[in-house]
C-alpha positions as CSV (number, residue, x, y, z in Angstrom):
1,X,165.5,75.0,152.2
2,X,164.5,72.0,150.1
3,X,162.6,72.9,146.9
4,X,161.0,70.8,144.1
5,X,161.2,71.5,140.4
6,X,159.2,70.0,137.6
7,X,160.6,68.7,134.2
8,X,158.7,68.1,131.1
9,X,158.1,64.7,129.6
10,X,159.4,62.8,127.7
11,X,162.5,65.1,127.4
12,X,165.8,64.7,129.1
13,X,166.1,65.6,132.7
14,X,167.5,69.0,133.8
15,X,168.5,70.0,137.3
16,X,168.4,73.5,138.7
17,X,171.8,74.3,140.1
18,X,171.5,77.8,141.4
19,X,168.2,78.3,143.4
20,X,169.3,81.3,145.4
21,X,166.6,83.6,144.0
22,X,163.9,81.2,143.1
23,X,160.6,80.8,145.0
24,X,158.7,77.8,146.1
25,X,155.9,78.5,143.6
26,X,158.1,78.9,140.5
27,X,158.0,76.1,138.0
28,X,160.4,75.8,135.1
29,X,159.9,73.4,132.3
30,X,163.0,73.2,130.1
31,X,163.2,71.6,126.7
32,X,166.6,70.8,125.2
33,X,167.5,73.2,122.3
34,X,167.8,72.1,118.7
35,X,169.7,74.1,116.1
36,X,167.3,76.5,114.3
37,X,164.6,74.9,116.4
38,X,162.2,76.1,119.1
39,X,162.4,76.0,122.9
40,X,159.5,76.5,125.2
41,X,159.6,78.0,128.6
42,X,156.7,77.8,131.1
43,X,156.6,80.0,134.2
44,X,154.3,79.5,137.1
45,X,154.2,81.8,140.1
46,X,152.1,83.7,142.6
47,X,151.8,86.7,140.4
48,X,150.0,84.9,137.7
49,X,147.5,83.0,139.9
50,X,148.6,79.5,138.9
51,X,147.8,79.8,135.2
52,X,150.5,78.7,132.8
53,X,151.9,81.4,130.5
54,X,153.8,80.4,127.4
55,X,156.6,82.2,125.7
56,X,157.8,80.8,122.4
57,X,161.5,81.5,121.7
58,X,163.5,81.3,118.5
59,X,166.7,79.4,119.1
60,X,169.9,78.8,117.3
61,X,172.3,76.2,118.8
62,X,174.4,78.0,121.4
63,X,172.6,81.2,120.5
64,X,170.4,83.8,122.2
65,X,166.8,82.8,122.8
66,X,164.7,85.9,123.0
67,X,160.9,85.8,123.8
68,X,158.8,86.8,120.9
69,X,155.8,87.4,123.1
70,X,155.4,87.3,126.9
71,X,151.9,87.3,128.4
72,X,151.2,90.0,131.0
73,X,152.0,88.7,134.5
74,X,154.8,86.5,133.2
75,X,158.4,86.9,134.3
76,X,158.7,90.1,132.2
77,X,161.7,90.5,129.9
78,X,163.2,87.1,130.3
79,X,166.4,86.2,128.4
80,X,167.7,82.7,127.9
81,X,171.1,82.0,126.6
82,X,172.8,78.7,125.8
83,X,176.2,79.0,127.4
84,X,177.3,75.6,126.1
85,X,175.6,72.7,124.5
86,X,174.5,71.1,127.8
87,X,173.6,74.2,129.8
88,X,170.9,76.9,129.8
89,X,171.2,80.2,131.6
90,X,167.9,81.6,132.6
91,X,167.9,85.3,133.6
92,X,164.8,86.6,135.4
93,X,164.6,90.0,137.0
94,X,168.3,90.2,137.0
95,X,168.8,86.9,138.8
96,X,170.6,84.0,137.3
97,X,169.1,80.5,137.3
98,X,171.3,77.9,135.7
99,X,169.9,74.6,134.5
100,X,172.4,71.8,134.1
101,X,171.5,68.7,132.1
102,X,171.9,65.6,134.1
103,X,173.6,62.6,132.5
104,X,170.8,60.3,133.7
105,X,168.2,58.7,131.5
106,X,165.2,60.4,129.8
107,X,162.3,60.8,132.2
108,X,158.6,61.2,132.1
109,X,156.7,64.1,133.8
110,X,158.0,63.9,137.4
111,X,159.5,66.0,140.1
112,X,163.3,66.6,140.3
113,X,164.5,67.6,143.8
114,X,167.9,68.7,145.0
115,X,169.8,71.1,147.2
116,X,171.6,74.3,146.2
117,X,175.0,73.5,144.7
118,X,177.8,75.5,143.0
119,X,179.0,74.7,139.4
120,X,182.8,74.5,139.0
121,X,182.7,74.9,135.2
122,X,184.1,78.2,133.9
123,X,181.7,80.7,132.3
124,X,182.0,81.7,128.7
125,X,183.5,85.1,127.9
126,X,180.9,87.8,127.2
127,X,180.8,89.0,123.6
128,X,178.4,91.2,121.6
129,X,177.5,91.8,118.0
130,X,177.1,95.3,116.7
131,X,175.4,96.1,113.4
132,X,175.3,99.1,111.0
133,X,173.3,99.6,107.8
134,X,175.0,100.3,104.5
135,X,172.7,103.3,103.9
136,X,172.7,106.4,106.1
137,X,168.9,106.7,105.9
138,X,166.8,106.0,107.8
139,X,168.9,107.5,110.5
140,X,168.7,104.5,112.9
141,X,171.7,102.6,111.4
142,X,171.7,100.0,114.2
143,X,168.2,98.8,113.2
144,X,167.7,95.1,112.7
145,X,164.7,95.5,110.4
146,X,166.1,95.8,106.9
147,X,165.0,95.7,103.3
148,X,165.5,92.9,100.8
149,X,168.9,93.2,99.3
150,X,170.1,95.6,102.0
151,X,173.6,95.2,103.4
152,X,174.6,95.2,107.1
153,X,178.1,95.5,108.5
154,X,178.3,93.2,111.5
155,X,181.2,93.3,114.0
156,X,181.9,91.4,117.2
157,X,184.1,92.2,120.2
158,X,186.4,91.4,121.9
159,X,187.6,88.5,119.7
160,X,187.4,87.4,116.1
161,X,184.6,84.9,115.4
162,X,183.4,82.4,112.8
163,X,180.0,83.5,111.4
164,X,177.1,81.5,110.2
165,X,173.4,81.9,109.3
166,X,171.4,79.5,111.4
167,X,167.9,80.6,110.3
168,X,166.7,82.2,107.1
169,X,168.5,83.2,103.9
170,X,171.1,85.7,102.8
171,X,174.9,85.9,102.3
172,X,177.9,86.5,104.6
173,X,181.0,88.1,103.2
174,X,183.6,86.7,103.9
175,X,181.8,83.4,104.1
176,X,184.6,81.5,105.8
177,X,187.3,82.0,108.4
178,X,187.4,84.0,111.7
179,X,186.8,87.7,111.5
180,X,186.0,90.7,113.7
181,X,183.8,92.2,110.9
182,X,181.6,90.7,108.1
183,X,178.9,91.9,105.8
184,X,175.5,90.4,105.6
185,X,173.5,90.8,102.3
186,X,169.8,90.2,102.7
187,X,168.0,88.0,100.1
188,X,165.0,88.9,98.0
189,X,162.2,87.4,100.2
190,X,160.8,88.6,103.5
191,X,161.4,86.6,106.7
192,X,163.6,86.3,109.8
193,X,167.3,85.6,109.8
194,X,169.5,84.6,112.8
195,X,173.2,85.0,112.5
196,X,175.6,83.4,115.0
197,X,179.2,84.4,115.8
198,X,181.4,81.9,117.7
199,X,184.8,82.9,119.1
200,X,187.7,80.5,119.7
201,X,187.7,81.7,123.3
202,X,184.3,80.2,123.8
203,X,182.2,83.4,123.6
204,X,179.2,83.3,121.4
205,X,176.6,85.8,120.3
206,X,173.6,86.0,117.9
207,X,171.6,88.7,116.2
208,X,168.0,88.4,114.9
209,X,167.1,90.3,111.7
210,X,163.7,91.0,110.1
211,X,163.9,91.2,106.3
212,X,161.1,93.3,104.7
213,X,159.8,93.3,101.1
214,X,158.1,96.3,99.4
215,X,154.5,96.1,100.4
216,X,152.8,99.0,98.8
217,X,153.4,102.3,97.0
218,X,152.1,105.9,97.1
219,X,152.5,109.0,94.9
220,X,153.4,112.5,96.0
221,X,153.3,115.7,94.0
222,X,156.8,116.9,93.2
223,X,157.5,119.9,95.6
224,X,157.3,123.2,93.8
225,X,155.7,121.8,90.6
226,X,152.6,123.5,89.1
227,X,149.2,122.0,88.7
228,X,148.3,121.2,85.0
229,X,145.2,122.7,83.5
230,X,143.7,124.0,80.2
231,X,141.9,127.2,80.9
232,X,138.1,127.2,80.4
233,X,138.1,123.4,80.1
234,X,137.5,120.7,82.8
235,X,141.0,119.2,82.8
236,X,143.6,118.6,85.5
237,X,147.0,117.1,86.3
238,X,150.1,117.1,88.4
239,X,153.7,116.0,88.4
240,X,154.2,113.0,90.7
241,X,156.9,110.8,92.2
242,X,156.3,107.2,93.5
243,X,157.5,106.0,97.0
244,X,157.8,102.5,98.2
245,X,156.5,101.3,101.6
246,X,157.1,100.5,104.4
247,X,159.0,103.7,105.1
248,X,161.3,102.5,108.0
249,X,163.7,100.7,105.7
250,X,165.7,101.7,102.6
251,X,164.9,99.9,99.3
252,X,168.1,101.1,97.6
253,X,168.8,97.7,96.1
254,X,165.3,97.5,94.4
255,X,164.2,98.8,91.0
256,X,160.6,99.3,89.9
257,X,158.5,99.6,86.7
258,X,154.9,100.2,85.8
259,X,152.7,97.8,83.8
260,X,150.5,99.2,81.1
261,X,146.7,99.1,81.6
262,X,143.5,100.2,79.7
263,X,141.1,102.9,80.7
264,X,137.6,102.2,82.0
265,X,135.4,105.3,81.5
266,X,131.8,106.3,82.1
267,X,129.7,109.3,81.2
268,X,131.5,111.9,79.1
269,X,134.7,109.9,79.6
270,X,133.3,106.6,78.3
271,X,134.7,107.2,74.8
272,X,138.2,106.7,76.2
273,X,137.6,103.2,77.4
274,X,140.2,100.7,76.2
275,X,142.9,103.4,75.7
276,X,146.3,102.3,77.0
277,X,147.8,104.3,79.8
278,X,151.5,104.4,78.9
279,X,151.6,102.9,75.4
280,X,154.5,100.8,76.6
281,X,156.2,98.5,74.1
282,X,155.6,94.8,73.7
283,X,156.2,92.1,74.7
284,X,155.9,93.2,78.4
285,X,153.8,96.3,77.9
286,X,155.8,97.8,80.7
287,X,157.9,100.9,81.3
288,X,161.7,100.7,81.7
289,X,163.1,99.8,85.1
290,X,163.9,102.7,87.5
291,X,166.4,102.1,90.3
292,X,165.5,103.3,93.8
293,X,168.2,105.9,94.6
294,X,166.6,108.3,97.2
295,X,165.0,108.1,100.6
296,X,162.6,110.5,102.3
297,X,162.1,110.1,106.0
298,X,158.4,110.6,105.9
299,X,157.5,109.2,102.4
300,X,159.9,106.3,101.9
301,X,162.2,105.1,99.1
302,X,162.0,106.6,95.6
303,X,163.8,107.0,92.3
304,X,164.7,110.0,90.1
305,X,161.8,109.6,87.6
306,X,158.8,111.9,87.5
307,X,155.3,110.9,86.5
308,X,153.0,113.2,84.4
309,X,149.5,112.4,85.7
310,X,146.9,114.1,83.5
311,X,143.2,113.7,82.8
312,X,143.4,115.1,79.3
313,X,140.6,117.2,77.7
314,X,137.7,115.0,76.6
315,X,136.6,117.6,74.1
316,X,133.5,119.8,73.9
317,X,131.6,117.2,71.8
318,X,131.6,115.0,74.9
319,X,131.6,117.4,77.9
320,X,129.9,120.5,76.4
321,X,131.5,123.9,76.1
322,X,130.6,125.3,79.6
323,X,128.8,124.7,82.8
324,X,126.8,122.7,83.4
325,X,129.3,120.2,81.9
326,X,128.3,116.6,81.2
327,X,129.8,114.6,84.0
328,X,132.3,111.8,83.4
329,X,134.8,109.6,85.3
330,X,137.2,106.7,84.7
331,X,140.4,105.0,85.8
332,X,143.4,103.0,84.9
333,X,144.3,100.0,87.2
334,X,147.9,100.6,87.9
335,X,150.3,97.7,88.8
336,X,153.8,98.5,90.0
337,X,156.4,95.8,89.8
338,X,159.7,95.4,91.7
339,X,162.8,93.3,91.7
340,X,166.3,93.3,93.1
341,X,168.7,95.2,90.9
342,X,171.4,92.6,91.1
343,X,170.4,89.5,89.2
344,X,168.0,90.1,87.5
345,X,165.9,88.7,90.2
346,X,162.3,87.5,90.4
347,X,159.6,90.0,89.5
348,X,157.0,90.9,92.1
349,X,153.7,92.7,91.8
350,X,152.6,95.3,94.3
351,X,148.9,95.7,95.1
352,X,147.0,97.4,92.3
353,X,146.0,101.1,92.8
354,X,144.0,103.3,90.5
355,X,144.8,106.4,88.5
356,X,141.4,108.0,88.4
357,X,139.8,111.2,87.1
358,X,136.4,112.8,87.1
359,X,134.6,116.0,86.2
360,X,131.5,117.5,87.8
361,X,128.9,119.6,86.2
362,X,130.3,122.8,87.7
363,X,133.6,122.3,85.9
364,X,135.7,120.8,88.8
365,X,138.2,118.3,87.7
366,X,139.8,115.8,90.2
367,X,142.6,113.4,89.5
368,X,144.2,110.8,91.8
369,X,147.1,108.3,91.6
370,X,148.7,106.3,94.4
371,X,146.4,107.9,97.1
372,X,147.4,111.5,96.2
373,X,144.6,113.8,94.9
374,X,144.7,117.1,93.1
375,X,142.0,119.2,91.5
376,X,141.4,122.3,89.4
377,X,138.3,124.3,88.2
378,X,137.6,125.0,84.6
379,X,138.1,128.8,85.1
380,X,141.5,128.4,86.8
381,X,144.5,129.8,84.8
382,X,146.4,127.4,82.5
383,X,149.3,125.4,83.9
384,X,151.8,123.1,82.3
385,X,154.4,120.5,83.4
386,X,156.2,120.0,80.2
387,X,156.1,119.7,76.4
388,X,153.9,116.7,76.6
389,X,151.0,118.6,78.2
390,X,148.4,120.2,75.8
């Protein structure tokens, strides 16, 4: 059966070689690939009512092209692979459609017709890349979404390969030669990375990675720790630990510190306005750096430091000696900074969050930091978290 196929303009002409499983209504528009460039695939068929659907695919020269988004009604999970520099292999619903570039001139938008033929060129050997994260947590060690600075072990089978980074930044170790296994070390900025492995036998494979920076932070009360309180006074506190987000990667190559800030108070707490939170030393007015060394599957990456979060006792001269107490509230604007431990690298600020406290007339004291809240009442028994608590 004679079928017609359309080619985009003004790109070079491509001819469909294997039409065994195609339909009369399919239209394929193929653009020649460029290293670290973009290829566009249009599909037109009965199931989508004649409306063009577009899938944008990231491409490395001779690498895998995987759709980033496919509109409903499109060909589904299409996979395109460059088998060699002049050929595209299109796989749709398990059927193979091979597009060979014709040696003829560049054309405008026109029809290209032909009969079913067979290619005599040998196919490249199949090869695959496997990845494993350096850290055991999170438990999915084959994940391709990793943290800045994180290390992956990459391996290829069945043959050794030369490895290169076609898109994005990072380092490969060893950087040269042909190897069955290499290490990839992510850089310090978010983004996408494509790594290509090319074997001497002609096989080729690629892996796409998403590099993630710390985006936010939260606090959690240290398990088993007591609430802090001075009996008969509206005061409150707790022992906390900070966690970096997102939680699906391990920030084990990151360290963090807290910038100092000044209190902003109202009511019976207004006298504390301007007081420094941590009294950290100049010139940075920042705490020491704390390396991330732990991971919690639900809470994220953390360090070994503990934060004493306490309202203090404003004093009877400001709050009164008993209920009804004079109400007051206030907060410190808290900035957490991060950087890669190796370096030292560039310093980044995370979004500001508040450490806030307030007392109500009935003697309830509430204190919050990093989205975690605790409270006590003035008549609760005293509790302490260490020698620095009153």
